[in-house]
Every structure is written in C-alpha cells, then in structure tokens.
BAFI-3210 file (N, C-alpha, C; in Angstrom, 3 decimals, decimal comma, padded with zeros to 6 digits):
// residues 260
n [1|2|3|4|5|6|7|8|9|10|11|12|13|14|15|16|17|18|19|20|21|22|23|24|25|26|27|28|29|30|31|32|33|34|35|36|37|38|39|40|41|42|43|44|45|46|47|48|49|50|51|52|53|54|55|56|57|58|59|60|61|62|63|64|65|66|67|68|69|70|71|72|73|74|75|76|77|78|79|80|81|82|83|84|85|86|87|88|89|90|91|92|93|94|95|96|97|98|99|100|101|102|103|104|105|106|107|108|109|110|111|112|113|114|115|116|117|118|119|120|121|122|123|124|125|126|127|128|129|130|131|132|133|134|135|136|137|138|139|140|141|142|143|144|145|146|147|148|149|150|151|152|153|154|155|156|157|158|159|160|161|162|163|164|165|166|167|168|169|170|171|172|173|174|175|176|177|178|179|180|181|182|183|184|185|186|187|188|189|190|191|192|193|194|195|196|197|198|199|200|201|202|203|204|205|206|207|208|209|210|211|212|213|214|215|216|217|218|219|220|221|222|223|224|225|226|227|228|229|230|231|232|233|234|235|236|237|238|239|240|241|242|243|244|245|246|247|248|249|250|251|252|253|254|255|256|257|258|259|260]
n.u [006,304|005,780|005,034|003,365|000,928|-000,965|-001,829|-004,165|-006,240|-008,635|-008,496|-005,907|-006,603|-008,359|-007,224|-004,990|-006,896|-008,024|-005,832|-005,635|-007,509|-007,303|-005,263|-006,127|-008,054|-011,193|-013,367|-013,515|-016,237|-017,520|-019,037|-016,863|-015,597|-016,724|-015,101|-013,554|-015,176|-013,669|-012,478|-014,445|-012,709|-013,044|-013,448|-011,270|-009,506|-010,360|-009,684|-006,604|-006,103|-007,313|-005,235|-002,982|-003,534|-003,176|-000,922|000,763|000,120|001,056|002,997|006,441|009,522|010,893|013,974|016,381|018,579|021,250|021,400|020,010|016,966|016,388|017,071|015,384|012,864|012,793|012,202|009,852|008,383|008,527|007,658|004,850|003,863|004,290|001,700|000,596|001,391|001,583|-001,287|-001,585|-000,421|-001,717|-003,935|-003,251|-003,640|-001,889|-000,356|000,366|001,625|004,452|005,770|005,182|006,138|008,758|009,544|009,309|011,731|012,817|011,321|011,405|013,551|013,575|011,778|013,165|015,959|016,100|016,652|016,718|015,257|016,312|015,857|016,872|017,543|017,294|015,690|013,986|012,524|011,726|009,839|007,646|006,691|005,544|003,358|002,338|001,190|-000,371|-002,482|-003,293|-004,501|-006,076|-007,721|-009,888|-009,871|-009,417|-007,943|-004,603|-003,085|-000,084|002,419|005,686|007,834|010,029|009,745|006,705|003,616|001,889|-001,445|-002,801|-005,811|-008,173|-010,300|-011,112|-012,725|-012,931|-011,413|-009,785|-006,825|-005,239|-001,594|000,319|003,415|004,746|008,101|009,433|011,388|013,458|016,227|017,790|016,686|015,763|012,232|009,560|006,404|004,572|001,967|000,629|-001,541|-003,400|-003,455|-005,122|-007,518|-008,013|-005,511|-002,928|-001,552|000,520|000,904|001,633|004,077|005,601|006,398|008,784|010,356|010,914|009,004|006,731|006,291|004,213|001,901|001,176|-000,395|001,706|001,247|001,221|003,947|005,290|005,759|008,581|010,627|013,130|014,796|012,829|011,694|008,975|006,622|004,959|002,321|-000,182|-002,863|-005,434|-007,177|-008,695|-011,351|-010,468|-007,981|-005,249|-002,049|-000,040|003,122|006,437|009,147|012,117|015,243|018,354|021,497|021,802|020,146|016,818|013,979|012,298|009,163|009,330|009,586|007,337|006,332|003,847|000,925|-002,805|-005,427|-008,447|-009,797|-013,378]
n.v [000,125|001,835|001,878|000,058|-002,575|-004,361|-008,168|-009,246|-010,677|-012,423|-013,405|-014,975|-016,831|-017,937|-019,225|-020,804|-022,471|-024,017|-025,556|-027,172|-028,695|-029,857|-031,522|-033,186|-035,800|-037,402|-039,035|-042,731|-043,746|-041,659|-039,792|-038,460|-035,230|-032,758|-030,751|-027,538|-024,867|-022,616|-019,626|-017,135|-015,367|-012,675|-011,601|-012,398|-011,147|-008,510|-008,480|-008,919|-006,130|-004,645|-005,084|-004,310|-001,785|-000,436|-001,352|000,391|002,843|003,133|004,759|004,626|004,266|007,617|009,145|009,605|012,373|012,245|009,956|006,913|005,694|004,382|000,952|-000,267|001,256|000,517|-002,279|-002,270|-001,091|-003,201|-005,658|-004,597|-004,563|-006,912|-008,827|-007,740|-008,115|-010,672|-010,909|-009,800|-011,540|-014,195|-014,157|-013,592|-013,456|-015,549|-013,509|-011,759|-012,509|-013,058|-010,549|-009,918|-012,174|-011,773|-009,605|-010,379|-011,705|-009,043|-007,729|-009,179|-008,884|-006,730|-006,535|-008,460|-007,836|-005,236|-003,949|-001,503|-001,298|-001,002|001,683|002,016|-000,125|-002,104|-004,528|-004,533|-002,232|-002,949|-004,710|-003,311|-001,663|-003,576|-004,715|-002,296|-001,576|-003,777|-003,474|-001,099|-001,881|-003,327|-003,108|-001,516|001,412|004,680|006,211|007,792|008,882|009,715|011,870|013,018|015,582|017,722|021,009|019,516|018,477|015,888|014,613|014,902|014,781|017,438|017,165|014,521|012,058|011,429|009,137|005,692|005,750|005,345|005,894|006,188|006,946|008,319|008,611|010,843|012,438|014,547|015,481|014,273|013,927|013,083|012,323|013,064|012,344|013,843|014,220|016,652|017,925|021,053|022,569|024,793|025,368|027,417|028,122|028,869|027,937|029,526|030,548|028,188|028,094|030,200|030,129|029,379|026,455|024,853|026,064|025,133|022,652|022,878|023,535|022,210|018,581|016,216|013,203|009,904|008,169|008,402|008,655|007,794|008,176|007,228|008,850|007,736|005,658|004,177|004,521|003,752|004,764|003,865|005,443|006,670|008,943|011,734|014,372|017,740|020,112|019,414|019,554|018,276|017,556|017,571|017,675|017,171|018,460|019,453|020,579|023,747|024,160|025,520|023,741|021,379|021,659|024,469|025,150|024,999|022,411|021,509|021,021|021,706|019,392|019,304|017,311|015,672]
n.w [-010,870|-008,429|-005,819|-003,428|-001,772|000,479|-000,121|-002,656|-000,927|-001,313|-003,995|-003,560|-001,413|-002,934|-004,954|-003,597|-002,232|-004,287|-004,961|-003,036|-002,959|-005,386|-004,158|-002,126|-000,774|-001,017|001,031|000,909|001,193|000,214|-002,367|-005,158|-004,766|-006,691|-009,233|-008,563|-009,951|-012,229|-011,914|-013,518|-016,826|-016,968|-014,000|-013,064|-014,538|-013,380|-010,681|-011,205|-012,314|-009,923|-007,995|-009,103|-009,795|-007,047|-006,790|-007,984|-007,056|-004,524|-002,594|-003,051|-000,683|000,882|-000,382|001,295|002,794|002,066|000,418|-000,502|000,495|003,991|004,898|006,416|006,100|003,481|003,409|004,933|002,770|001,033|002,291|002,370|-000,382|-001,220|-001,016|-003,115|-005,464|-005,119|-005,471|-007,895|-009,558|-009,144|-010,369|-012,850|-016,563|-018,673|-020,574|-019,401|-016,752|-017,181|-017,068|-014,210|-012,576|-012,970|-011,304|-008,597|-007,576|-007,258|-005,325|-003,080|-002,717|-001,438|000,572|002,350|002,876|002,821|-000,153|-001,920|-005,278|-008,416|-010,474|-012,737|-014,190|-016,704|-017,089|-014,840|-015,276|-017,907|-016,896|-015,532|-017,386|-018,729|-017,315|-016,510|-019,472|-020,136|-018,178|-019,236|-021,577|-020,918|-018,600|-018,513|-017,639|-017,688|-019,914|-020,953|-023,513|-024,027|-025,412|-025,581|-026,812|-027,527|-026,557|-025,370|-024,322|-026,178|-026,340|-024,037|-022,183|-021,351|-019,292|-016,998|-015,448|-011,995|-010,453|-011,591|-013,566|-016,602|-017,607|-020,261|-021,476|-024,333|-025,103|-027,524|-028,169|-030,149|-029,602|-027,632|-025,247|-021,693|-020,823|-018,495|-017,029|-014,772|-012,085|-009,995|-007,972|-007,628|-004,453|-003,973|-005,997|-007,906|-008,865|-011,472|-014,349|-015,139|-012,546|-011,355|-012,599|-012,215|-009,531|-007,190|-006,776|-004,825|-002,689|-004,272|-003,114|-000,739|-001,842|-003,771|-004,039|-004,866|-007,115|-006,507|-008,123|-011,352|-014,948|-016,861|-019,195|-021,643|-024,441|-027,326|-026,053|-023,796|-021,031|-018,155|-016,119|-013,339|-011,593|-009,171|-009,516|-007,274|-007,002|-008,676|-009,464|-011,759|-012,582|-015,152|-015,845|-016,872|-015,135|-015,686|-015,897|-016,845|-015,288|-015,132|-017,216|-017,811|-016,035|-017,705|-017,933|-017,328|-019,952|-021,524|-021,162|-019,666|-018,666|-017,919|-016,269|-015,527|-012,948|-012,049]
ca.u [006,124|006,427|004,475|002,284|000,360|-001,200|-002,227|-005,531|-006,507|-009,323|-007,587|-004,722|-007,364|-008,988|-005,809|-004,946|-008,272|-007,706|-004,371|-005,806|-008,956|-006,964|-004,643|-006,868|-009,023|-012,411|-013,241|-013,702|-017,341|-018,193|-018,794|-015,518|-016,087|-016,534|-014,175|-013,874|-015,147|-012,703|-012,982|-014,399|-011,693|-013,281|-013,784|-009,407|-008,924|-010,448|-008,484|-005,264|-006,483|-007,462|-003,907|-002,156|-003,569|-002,718|000,436|000,931|-000,494|001,605|004,379|008,142|010,436|011,468|015,073|017,181|019,177|022,336|021,275|018,488|015,924|016,880|017,091|014,230|011,495|012,669|011,512|008,375|007,682|008,520|006,330|003,434|003,668|004,297|000,648|-000,170|002,002|001,046|-002,368|-001,997|-000,068|-002,382|-005,060|-003,041|-003,829|-000,555|000,507|000,951|002,314|005,886|006,341|004,864|007,147|010,365|009,508|009,406|012,930|012,983|010,226|011,588|015,010|013,183|010,896|013,681|016,827|016,054|017,384|016,082|015,050|017,185|014,564|017,426|017,875|015,985|014,886|013,009|011,854|010,590|008,840|007,012|006,198|004,847|002,143|001,540|000,956|-001,229|-003,692|-003,677|-005,153|-007,134|-008,435|-011,135|-009,775|-009,692|-006,389|-004,114|-001,984|000,598|003,659|006,160|008,588|010,694|009,292|005,584|003,310|000,289|-002,431|-003,056|-007,245|-008,516|-011,228|-011,116|-013,575|-012,276|-011,519|-008,716|-006,218|-003,716|-001,167|001,329|004,193|006,207|009,099|009,322|012,549|014,640|017,118|018,107|016,155|014,809|010,971|008,841|005,058|004,389|000,814|000,363|-002,821|-003,170|-004,374|-006,204|-008,095|-007,775|-003,885|-003,047|-000,290|001,101|001,244|002,710|005,409|006,323|006,635|009,892|009,736|010,840|007,624|005,511|005,594|003,464|000,883|000,410|000,004|002,217|-000,037|002,286|004,707|005,349|006,144|009,709|011,005|014,303|014,558|012,387|010,983|007,689|006,749|003,590|001,859|-001,496|-003,395|-006,430|-007,479|-009,673|-011,710|-009,673|-007,430|-004,109|-001,306|000,681|004,281|007,946|009,923|013,074|016,247|019,632|022,080|022,354|019,283|015,334|013,546|011,070|007,999|009,241|010,106|006,102|005,755|003,015|-000,626|-004,087|-006,669|-009,517|-010,812|-014,544]
ca.v [000,252|003,221|001,714|-001,197|-002,987|-006,153|-008,731|-009,390|-012,141|-013,106|-014,151|-015,633|-017,354|-018,937|-020,119|-021,802|-023,463|-024,924|-026,066|-027,630|-029,465|-030,820|-032,678|-033,820|-036,774|-037,688|-040,494|-043,579|-044,050|-040,152|-039,602|-037,250|-033,776|-031,959|-029,840|-025,929|-023,715|-021,699|-018,295|-016,076|-014,462|-011,197|-011,639|-012,510|-009,786|-007,972|-008,790|-008,769|-004,661|-004,018|-005,245|-003,593|-000,148|-000,836|-001,746|001,560|003,884|002,978|005,311|003,953|005,241|008,740|009,448|010,777|013,980|011,485|008,899|006,096|005,182|003,541|-000,372|-000,541|001,798|-000,322|-003,719|-002,381|-001,109|-004,626|-006,459|-004,030|-004,884|-008,587|-009,490|-007,118|-008,362|-012,169|-011,405|-009,837|-013,115|-015,188|-013,561|-012,637|-014,399|-016,033|-013,009|-010,738|-013,130|-013,149|-009,148|-010,023|-012,681|-010,697|-008,366|-011,105|-011,503|-007,637|-007,248|-010,267|-008,627|-005,437|-006,660|-009,582|-007,252|-003,679|-003,872|-000,687|-001,374|-000,405|001,950|002,311|-001,295|-002,362|-005,465|-004,229|-001,180|-003,360|-005,590|-002,599|-001,364|-004,681|-004,891|-001,042|-001,763|-004,513|-002,480|000,133|-002,123|-004,392|-002,691|-000,579|002,510|005,671|006,086|008,807|008,145|010,986|011,929|014,087|015,870|018,882|020,474|019,814|017,143|016,178|013,815|014,977|015,195|018,619|016,950|013,243|011,629|010,914|007,115|004,935|006,663|004,589|006,710|005,415|007,973|007,873|009,953|011,290|013,702|014,494|016,209|013,462|014,513|012,261|013,385|012,260|012,680|013,765|014,593|017,139|018,488|021,970|022,874|025,987|025,287|028,450|028,201|028,526|027,467|030,602|030,688|027,053|028,110|031,284|029,514|028,636|024,884|024,785|026,452|024,334|021,639|023,524|024,229|020,896|017,195|014,855|011,719|008,953|007,368|008,963|007,793|008,372|007,274|008,103|009,289|006,432|004,516|004,354|004,198|003,896|005,008|003,959|006,470|006,855|010,451|012,366|015,473|018,896|020,678|018,964|019,902|017,199|018,160|017,029|018,559|017,255|019,691|019,437|021,528|024,886|024,554|025,325|022,379|021,215|022,559|025,747|025,666|024,609|020,723|021,421|021,444|021,394|018,746|018,766|016,063|015,858]
ca.w [-009,384|-007,699|-004,528|-003,652|-000,637|000,859|-001,053|-002,386|-000,217|-002,004|-005,230|-003,242|-001,032|-003,939|-005,443|-002,567|-001,856|-005,857|-004,918|-001,674|-003,409|-006,263|-003,827|-001,106|-001,252|-000,465|001,866|-000,004|001,016|-000,295|-004,121|-005,371|-005,084|-008,182|-009,488|-008,276|-011,242|-012,269|-012,271|-015,009|-017,279|-016,668|-012,726|-012,833|-014,957|-012,536|-009,627|-011,534|-012,221|-008,482|-007,280|-010,119|-009,276|-005,757|-006,419|-008,705|-006,200|-003,219|-002,930|-002,562|000,483|000,123|-000,534|002,544|001,893|001,860|-000,468|-000,729|001,807|004,822|004,541|007,131|005,318|002,014|003,947|005,264|001,731|000,176|003,131|002,141|-001,770|-001,714|-001,150|-004,194|-006,383|-005,417|-005,652|-009,135|-010,301|-009,141|-011,185|-014,196|-017,409|-019,243|-021,153|-017,983|-015,570|-017,022|-016,481|-012,730|-012,171|-013,196|-010,298|-007,432|-006,741|-006,309|-004,298|-002,074|-001,928|-000,625|001,826|003,677|002,616|002,609|-000,821|-003,027|-006,649|-009,478|-011,305|-014,124|-014,800|-018,242|-016,777|-014,073|-015,674|-018,863|-016,324|-015,021|-018,300|-019,096|-016,565|-016,971|-020,719|-020,067|-017,473|-019,973|-022,604|-020,179|-017,098|-018,618|-017,243|-018,684|-020,652|-021,576|-024,345|-023,945|-026,032|-025,287|-027,457|-026,997|-025,476|-024,798|-024,276|-026,495|-026,142|-022,599|-021,967|-020,487|-018,473|-016,791|-014,212|-010,724|-010,230|-012,112|-014,860|-017,028|-018,518|-021,266|-022,047|-025,389|-025,741|-029,093|-028,360|-031,303|-028,829|-026,770|-023,885|-021,152|-020,290|-017,329|-016,862|-013,337|-011,741|-009,074|-007,697|-006,719|-003,452|-004,511|-007,572|-008,522|-009,327|-012,920|-014,843|-015,003|-011,076|-011,010|-013,272|-011,775|-008,472|-006,991|-006,803|-003,166|-002,283|-004,652|-002,448|000,052|-002,678|-004,520|-003,635|-006,101|-007,187|-006,446|-009,319|-012,261|-015,664|-017,269|-020,455|-022,062|-025,990|-028,253|-025,185|-023,364|-019,768|-017,929|-014,665|-012,781|-010,665|-008,953|-008,820|-006,662|-007,994|-008,535|-010,758|-011,498|-013,281|-015,666|-016,009|-016,996|-014,265|-015,832|-016,245|-016,745|-014,396|-015,573|-018,034|-017,347|-016,239|-019,127|-017,844|-017,842|-021,464|-022,098|-020,819|-018,520|-019,241|-016,985|-016,182|-014,298|-012,542|-011,484]
c.u [006,584|005,832|003,181|001,833|000,088|-001,848|-003,600|-005,834|-007,049|-008,882|-006,585|-005,766|-007,943|-008,355|-005,528|-005,880|-008,309|-007,159|-004,834|-006,961|-008,245|-006,190|-005,217|-007,767|-009,802|-012,375|-014,146|-015,287|-018,177|-018,034|-017,350|-016,186|-015,979|-015,393|-014,421|-014,099|-014,240|-013,323|-013,176|-013,377|-011,803|-013,188|-011,815|-009,001|-009,082|-009,883|-007,427|-005,478|-006,512|-005,717|-003,065|-002,287|-003,100|-001,377|001,220|000,912|000,431|002,903|005,594|008,571|011,046|012,862|015,688|017,822|020,831|022,463|019,718|017,898|016,667|016,447|015,342|012,794|011,223|011,993|010,324|007,851|007,196|008,100|005,090|003,220|003,649|003,018|-000,055|000,341|001,556|-000,264|-002,782|-001,444|-001,016|-003,700|-004,619|-003,074|-002,188|000,191|000,860|001,655|003,966|006,250|006,216|006,054|008,503|010,043|009,421|010,598|013,456|012,467|010,872|013,050|014,534|012,859|012,009|015,236|017,036|016,776|016,625|016,052|015,929|016,320|015,460|018,086|017,099|015,319|013,970|012,219|010,845|009,458|007,618|005,951|005,431|003,779|001,596|000,810|-000,403|-002,701|-004,385|-004,600|-006,179|-007,979|-009,655|-010,780|-009,487|-008,241|-006,107|-002,977|-001,057|001,740|004,375|007,643|009,406|010,334|007,897|004,825|001,854|-000,474|-003,069|-004,637|-007,500|-009,289|-010,844|-012,319|-012,615|-012,657|-010,028|-008,044|-005,698|-003,232|000,199|002,215|005,070|007,040|009,724|010,503|013,158|016,104|017,605|017,966|015,317|013,558|010,554|007,613|004,711|002,770|001,104|-000,825|-002,662|-004,094|-005,449|-006,572|-008,435|-006,636|-004,096|-001,477|000,877|001,560|002,205|003,924|006,420|006,719|007,674|009,828|009,954|009,816|006,677|005,064|004,423|002,212|000,537|000,609|000,302|001,549|001,334|002,507|004,425|005,680|007,384|010,499|012,251|014,186|014,378|011,985|009,682|007,666|005,288|003,101|000,446|-001,936|-004,940|-006,879|-008,984|-010,342|-010,463|-008,953|-005,766|-003,282|-000,116|001,983|005,418|008,927|011,495|013,991|017,322|020,482|022,366|021,371|017,656|015,010|012,092|009,701|007,878|009,480|008,466|005,496|005,223|001,636|-001,828|-004,903|-007,218|-010,097|-012,211|-015,474]
c.v [001,533|003,034|000,352|-001,688|-004,227|-006,667|-008,848|-010,918|-012,865|-014,077|-015,102|-016,967|-018,346|-019,794|-021,332|-022,878|-024,628|-025,545|-027,592|-028,838|-030,253|-031,858|-033,292|-034,884|-036,948|-038,772|-041,672|-043,753|-043,018|-040,519|-038,673|-036,067|-033,152|-030,827|-028,494|-025,458|-023,069|-019,918|-017,763|-015,500|-013,047|-010,853|-011,981|-011,386|-008,286|-007,648|-008,335|-006,709|-003,889|-004,028|-004,382|-002,003|000,175|-000,697|-000,370|002,850|003,791|003,845|004,659|005,084|006,491|008,567|009,930|011,619|013,513|010,472|008,138|005,916|004,540|002,158|-000,636|000,135|000,890|-001,590|-003,193|-002,033|-002,498|-005,474|-005,866|-004,370|-006,100|-008,865|-009,138|-007,968|-010,152|-012,314|-011,186|-011,285|-014,082|-015,201|-013,386|-013,915|-014,414|-014,663|-011,791|-011,447|-013,107|-011,267|-009,106|-011,278|-012,312|-009,804|-009,405|-011,376|-010,026|-007,440|-008,108|-009,771|-007,203|-005,699|-007,693|-008,569|-005,625|-003,208|-002,709|-001,082|-000,511|000,158|002,460|001,238|-001,894|-003,549|-005,413|-002,933|-001,673|-004,196|-004,811|-001,709|-002,583|-004,839|-003,435|-000,960|-002,433|-004,188|-001,530|-000,498|-002,843|-003,998|-002,119|000,939|003,408|005,886|007,553|008,285|009,286|010,707|013,150|014,496|017,222|020,485|020,555|018,509|017,200|014,769|013,875|015,091|016,352|018,049|015,410|013,050|011,097|009,463|006,920|005,285|005,831|005,704|006,425|006,872|007,804|009,148|010,005|012,216|013,113|014,838|015,106|013,766|013,440|012,950|011,996|013,000|012,517|014,783|015,311|017,837|019,550|022,070|023,742|025,719|026,104|028,890|027,805|028,170|028,111|030,953|029,817|027,152|029,176|031,188|028,745|027,233|024,273|025,251|025,548|023,179|021,720|023,699|023,087|019,411|016,688|013,852|010,943|008,350|008,370|007,933|008,394|007,731|008,030|008,003|007,707|005,489|005,120|003,778|004,596|004,288|004,625|005,108|006,600|008,038|011,128|013,819|016,488|019,227|020,008|019,686|018,722|017,983|017,356|018,107|018,474|018,522|019,427|020,922|022,775|025,212|024,379|023,995|022,434|021,861|024,032|026,174|024,819|023,019|020,660|021,770|021,371|020,246|018,774|017,727|016,052|014,594]
c.w [-008,957|-005,934|-004,558|-001,778|000,090|-000,339|-001,303|-002,139|-000,687|-003,002|-004,729|-002,370|-001,896|-004,761|-004,820|-002,038|-003,076|-005,705|-003,811|-002,218|-004,656|-005,340|-002,971|-001,536|-000,878|-000,016|001,288|-000,125|-000,067|-001,860|-004,281|-005,528|-006,478|-008,026|-009,408|-009,692|-011,122|-012,413|-013,378|-015,376|-016,486|-014,860|-012,430|-012,924|-013,885|-011,395|-009,733|-011,485|-010,851|-007,756|-008,191|-009,852|-007,863|-005,574|-007,095|-007,705|-004,743|-003,163|-002,327|-001,493|-000,244|000,414|001,032|001,881|001,570|000,720|-000,499|000,708|002,661|004,875|005,483|006,559|003,886|002,212|004,317|003,910|000,787|001,056|002,572|000,613|-002,384|-002,207|-002,389|-004,924|-006,404|-005,974|-007,156|-010,079|-009,965|-010,051|-012,674|-015,524|-018,174|-019,908|-020,098|-016,819|-015,506|-016,085|-014,328|-011,983|-011,937|-011,657|-008,910|-006,541|-006,213|-005,628|-003,108|-001,501|-001,202|000,245|003,090|003,594|002,642|001,073|-001,814|-004,605|-007,487|-010,440|-012,443|-014,567|-015,558|-017,830|-016,123|-014,491|-016,834|-017,941|-015,854|-016,044|-018,691|-018,538|-016,627|-018,375|-020,808|-019,630|-018,153|-021,157|-022,285|-018,855|-017,030|-018,206|-017,922|-018,617|-021,079|-022,256|-024,858|-024,816|-025,914|-026,235|-026,589|-027,440|-024,986|-025,018|-025,096|-026,124|-024,528|-022,390|-021,057|-019,264|-018,288|-015,199|-013,279|-011,085|-011,081|-013,452|-015,508|-017,810|-019,255|-021,986|-023,252|-025,737|-026,715|-029,453|-029,806|-030,660|-028,044|-025,331|-023,349|-020,484|-019,069|-017,457|-015,521|-013,142|-010,723|-009,142|-006,600|-005,518|-003,672|-005,887|-008,379|-009,322|-010,801|-013,312|-014,867|-013,460|-010,696|-011,447|-012,621|-009,696|-007,840|-006,470|-005,697|-002,452|-002,783|-003,954|-001,391|-000,785|-003,673|-003,958|-004,779|-005,843|-007,016|-007,525|-010,316|-013,592|-016,652|-018,103|-021,029|-023,704|-026,794|-027,514|-024,614|-021,934|-019,154|-016,579|-014,284|-011,422|-010,112|-008,061|-008,428|-007,498|-007,527|-009,946|-010,771|-012,741|-013,905|-016,260|-016,010|-015,952|-014,276|-016,232|-015,887|-015,975|-015,524|-016,684|-017,053|-017,271|-017,235|-019,203|-017,715|-019,092|-022,283|-021,712|-019,595|-019,266|-017,806|-017,273|-015,170|-014,136|-011,920|-011,277]
res [m|n|a|r|r|p|l|a|a|a|a|l|a|a|a|l|l|g|v|t|t|a|c|g|g|a|p|a|a|a|p|p|a|a|p|a|e|p|a|p|a|a|a|s|a|g|t|a|c|t|n|l|l|a|l|d|t|t|p|t|p|d|e|g|p|d|g|p|p|p|p|e|a|v|m|e|w|g|a|s|i|t|p|l|l|e|g|a|l|a|a|a|p|p|e|l|a|p|s|l|t|a|l|q|p|v|v|q|a|a|a|t|e|g|t|t|p|d|f|e|d|p|a|f|t|g|a|l|l|g|y|e|t|w|a|h|d|n|c|g|y|q|n|i|d|l|v|g|t|d|f|e|f|s|g|a|p|a|t|l|d|a|g|p|v|s|l|l|l|s|n|e|s|t|d|d|q|f|h|v|a|l|l|a|r|a|k|d|p|a|m|t|i|e|q|f|t|a|t|p|m|e|e|l|f|g|m|v|d|l|v|p|g|g|a|a|a|a|p|g|q|s|a|g|m|l|a|d|l|e|p|g|k|y|f|l|l|c|p|v|g|d|e|g|e|l|p|h|h|l|q|g|m|i|t|e|i|t|v|a]
***
C-alpha cells in the first residue's frame, strides 16, 4: 500500500443488495423472489483488480521536515482509501481476502486517529505483498519480475505499453543490501541515464515525476507495486545508499524503460 482512494461503489452496493435480499421477505401473496445471481468470478476479480490498482497508485501523505505527516493528512488519506479497500474485499476471492482483512485495522486507525501505518511491521508489509502478489498473478497486467542483486537489476523490460503494470522485486543480495525499485518518469524524453546519474539528487525532483509507491525488500525477501503508466521514458532505479556510500543507482542499479 502506498496510497488509495474511494470505494468501488458498484461492488459494495452489489454486496449490500445481496444481504438485503437474503434478509428481507416477500409479501405472503407474492411468489418468493428469485435469488440474485452471483457475479461471475471473472467480474469479481476484475473489480478487485481495479480497486487494488487504485489502492497502490494513491500517494501516501508526504513526511514533514521534522518527522511523520500531520495526523490530519493521514486521516484524509485513510478516509480516501477506505472505500477502495472495502471494494476490493467485497469482490475478493478466498485466497485474497486474508491480506485485505489484515489491512482493515491499519486503514481504520489512519482514517479515524491519523495514525501513520508502520511500513516496517512485517505483518503489514506481508499483507501488502499478499495482495500485490495476487494482483501480479491474476489481474492480467503487464508483469515485471525483477531481481535485484549487488548492484544491478535483471528482468526489467526495455519497453512497456501504457497502462497498468505489476512489478515484483526479489532481493537476491549476497551482501546484506536492502533494495528498492522506484520508477521516475523523465519530463524530457531525451534524458539519458548518464544525465540522470550526473544530476544532483536535489535537482532531479524538478526533472522527473516519481511514480507513486515503490517496491522495497530486505535481503532474501520480495516486495511489489502496482502502477498505471503514461507514455514516456522512465528510469527504474534503486536510490538506497548508506551514509558515506554511493546510492545504489550510482553503482549501476538503474535502467531505462520506454512506455508507449
């Protein structure tokens, strides 16, 4: 989860309508109403996928200069993603539901108390990976199966079609390195990797648009992200770097992807 939005109203309404029909009774003189036909599995999966994509592409509140984002911003974010999570859960098949259910108290705490999710909590990150892996396997998006080593990515395509993309990062570091997969869209399509890596980090923010979210994985672990990409030139990079060391993308952990 890195961000989310309002509920798939159609899915939730359908679920509520199903409950109402089951609990209500027809007048004695009228024949009983026929049970509502369940939504086809493909339609339910499509609704879940739509909500999961929106969930992953809504930016989380930015941290302030002195720490976490203000509670008001977290509450607004939590309120906006609550219907997306509920919409995905309403349409979720049995294997997807546990991951989404595990996220409900976290999102509720964000929406009602302004509590920032703990992105280092294994239970939380495991729930995120659970739904992102399900989407990777079931949503029919363009898939990137990315492997991060020390210090390069393998498995990144040179080109993609515009639209939804699912990325799964497997961190195969042999040097206890934490790796992140981040996508940045160049504002100037002529920008090269050499120009990107030669530009000071503080200047890069005016030259690229960061794609919401990112996949962050400890050694031996995996992480995912869903994105909806517009046409353009993107840089896939790992910006991690310990104090006093070069960031990983300056050690070769960067590649170009053209989205058309």
